[in-house]
N, C-alpha and C positions, 0 to 999 in steps of 0.2 A: 504494500498501499505507501509507493513512492509519491502517486499524487492523486488527487483527488477523483482524477477517470477511475484509477483500481478501484476507488470506494464500491462498495454495495448498493444496492436501491435500499431509499428509506422506507422504514418499517421492516423489510424483505427478512428470511434467515438471515441471510448474511450479517444484515444490522444485526439483529441479536446476536451471532457469533461475536462480531467482535464488542456487545455490551458482555456479554458473560467469558471474553479473555481466558481463553481454554490453557495457554501456559499458567495461567497461576492455579491453576487445576492439581498441580504436583502437589499444593501447599494442602488440598483435601487429602491425595490418595495418599503421601507417603508416612502423615502417622497414626494411619490405620492400619497399613499394614505392618508397622514396628509395634501396634499393641496387639496386632492377633501375632503375630510372630512372638511376643511373648507368652499368651494363650497356649500356644502351639506345643511350647516348649515345657509348660506347665500340664501338658494333658489337661487341658477348659476350651480346646478349640468347638465352638458354636458356629458354625454355617451360616445360617440363620440371622443371628444376632452382626457377624461378621458383615454381610452384606446388608443389611440396615444400617450399619453403621458408617460402611462406605457410602450409601447412596445419599443418608442423613449428610456425611459430612459435605461431598460436593454439592450440594444444592446448599447446604450454608453458603461454603462460598462462592457460589452465584450468585445468592441472594445479597450478599457481600457486597459483591463486584457491580451489582445493578445498580447500589443503594450509596455507593462509594462514586459513582460516572453520574449520576444527579445529584447529588446533595453537591459533591464538589463544581459543578456547574454552577447549582444557585449560588453559591457561596463565593465565587468569583476565581476559584482556582485553575481552572481550567477555559483556557483563553487561547487563543490564536496564535499564544506564542509557546502553551504545549510542549513538552519536549518527548514525553515520550508517546507509547502508540497508541493509537486514537480513541479516544473516548466516543460514543453513543450519541451522548447528547451534547456533547459536546460540536460535532461535525453536524448537524442536524440528521443524523441518518432514524434516528429517537427521538417521539416529542419525550417530556419529563412525567407525563401523564403516562403513557405507555411504557415508560421503564419500571414506573411507580407498580403496575399492575403485574410487570412481569416480576421485580421484587417480592410480589407478597405471594404469588404462584409458587417464586421457589423458593420460597420461606414455607409454605405453604405443605409442599413436597416434601421438608424439608420433617417437619413437624409428623405428619401422616407414618414419615420413618420412626420417629420418637416416639409415636404410640405404643406402634409393635415392640421398642425397647424397653418399652413402661412394662407392658404386662410380660415380659422374658425376664425385667430385673429390678425390677420395683419404682416406687416415686422417687428415689434421685436421680431417676434420668429427667424426669420435669424441672426441676432445678438447671441442673447441668444442659437440658436444651432449648427452655425459653431464657437463658443466661446469656446462650450464644445468641441467639437470635438479638435479643433483646443489642448485646454487644457488637452484633455486623450492622444497628442503626445509627448507633450515638457514637460509630466509630468517624463519620464526617454529617450524619446527622442531630437533630435535634437541639436544644438550645446551647449546650456543651460540647461540641462534638471529641473526642478524647484525642483524637488523631491534630485535631488541630492545638492541643496542650501537652503536646511530646509526650505522649501516653500510647503511643500505633506502636514501638516497639514491645513494651510488656506487653499489650494487649496481644498482641499478632503473639510471642513467646508463649504468654497465658492458654492463651485458648485453641491455637492452631499447633500448640506442641505437647502442652501439658496437659489439658483437659482430652485434647483428642487422643494421644497414645492410653492416658492412664484411662478414661472414658470406655475406649475401643476393649482394653481388655478385663476392663468391669463387667460392659452387658454380654461378656462372654462366661466370666471366673464367678463376675457375683462377690467380686472380691478384689483387692490390690496387693502388690507384693513391692517390696522397697526397690529391687532389682527394673520393674516397671516404671517406678517413681525416677529410678536413674537414669532410666534408656530413654525417657519423655527429655531430659536435658538438651542433650544433641541433636535431637529433631526439632527442638525450639529453638536449640541455635540458630540452625541451620535456615529456617524460614523466617526467622527475625532478620539473618543476611540479604533476601530475597527485598526483603520489604526495605531497608538501608541502603542499597543499591539504588531501589526508585528516587529514596529521598535525598540525597546523592545526588543524583540525575537535578532532581528539579527542586535543588536548594534555592537558586534564586529568584525562582518565581514565585517558592510558596513563601520566600521572606516579601515577596511584592505584593501579595494576597494577605499576608498577618498569619500566615500558616504556619505557625510553632510546633515543626517535626525536631524530634530528637536531633536531626541532623544540623537543622538551625541554629541548636543551644550548641552542638558539637565542634559547629564550624567543616568547614573544609577536612582540614586534616587529622580531626577529630573524630569524624565520621568514616574517615577511611581507615583509622588505628581502629575504631571500634567494629571495624567488617572484619579484619583480622584477629582481633580480640575471638569474634563469634565463632569461627573457621575453626581456632586453634583449639578452643575451648570443648568445638563440640567434635574433634578428633581425639583431645586426652580425654574425658570422661569416656569416650565408647570404649577407650582401648582399656581403660579403667575396668569397663569390667568384666574384665576376665579373672580380675583376683576378687572381684564383688560376686562373681558367680563362681567361683574356686575351682571350677572343673573344664568352663567353655571357655578355650584359648580361641575359639572362632571369631572372639570380639574383634580378634585383628584383622577379621575380613574388612572392615571398614576402608582399610590403607588404602585398599584396590579403585576406592572412587579417586585417590589423591591426581590423576591424569586429569580429572573434571574439574579438578577446583583450580588447577594451576593456571589455567589461562585467565578465570576472573578473576581468582588473585594478585595477578599480574598488571592486571589493565588498574584494578583498583590501587595498587601501590604507584603503579608508574602515574597519577595524577589525570587521568582519562575523563572527560567531561562531558559532560553536554548529550547529544543523542547516540554519540558512540556508545556510552551506558544501555543503552537498550541490551547490543548484543548480550552485554556484560549481567543482565538481567534474566534473562534465557537461562546463559547456561548456569549463573546458579541456581534458577528453579530447577534445570537438569540436575544441577548437582546435590541438591536438597533433594531431589526421587532419587537417583542411581543409591547416595549414599539411605536412606531411608531403608531402601530397598536391602542391601545390603546386613545391614543391622538386624532387619528383621530377619535374613535367612541364620544370621548370627544365634540368635536370641530361638529359632524352633528346635532346637536338638539335634536336628536331622542329619547337620555335619557328624563323622567321625572323630572323639575325642580323644 
């Protein structure tokens, strides 16, 4: 989509694909894989809850993407000067009313998965599900959007890392474990790294729109250091799962994702700015999925010890 001539027709399926932002869905898939890997390792895997958790996570992500699209536009954060991938409302591909209806539909589909999970795992799922929907709405919406007050990183780490991994494990095992809490941390780190690249790219435009992200607080150099710290922490904690799990040396399997980390790390460390960071964003999302998949495999216990 390098020019307007390549954009889909307003209101078309392609327009909805732009709004859904498929590359970001790795943020929903990876934590479900890790939580399920831990459940398999503990012999508590349940196919129905796994599918429902994956369904719910994907539609929560889509709903949040729709919300961000329309609310950022209405707050003036998305303008013609936007450096990131196209946003549907800002480009006139969907109207604010259309995308708000889509947002409600996506959250409803996630809620339907939640109803099944409540029947399986109990009332606590209601709390987790409603909190996740509310968080998706107030990230850029409402009178005090958390994404505009330097809380986006904490929100992403908490909901797309800790809650998603532990919640996926819980609906299958109906309990939690110290290992799954620890395994959720590196997932939270890598998914937050995706947001960090996004906010690094938009640093100047966010400042102009009075959108205070953590990148605005940290500044350019601080944000690049924060990205490095998140990735280093994710690998260190994942490797630390080996002694934590006592027998499973396959925690080292995550090291095979390092080739996927080199290019985005080099781009951030070298001072890459502007639209060039769009490819870094995609590469970081890919790293998140590969890292999560390898960590999930290590936790299954399928590999010889």
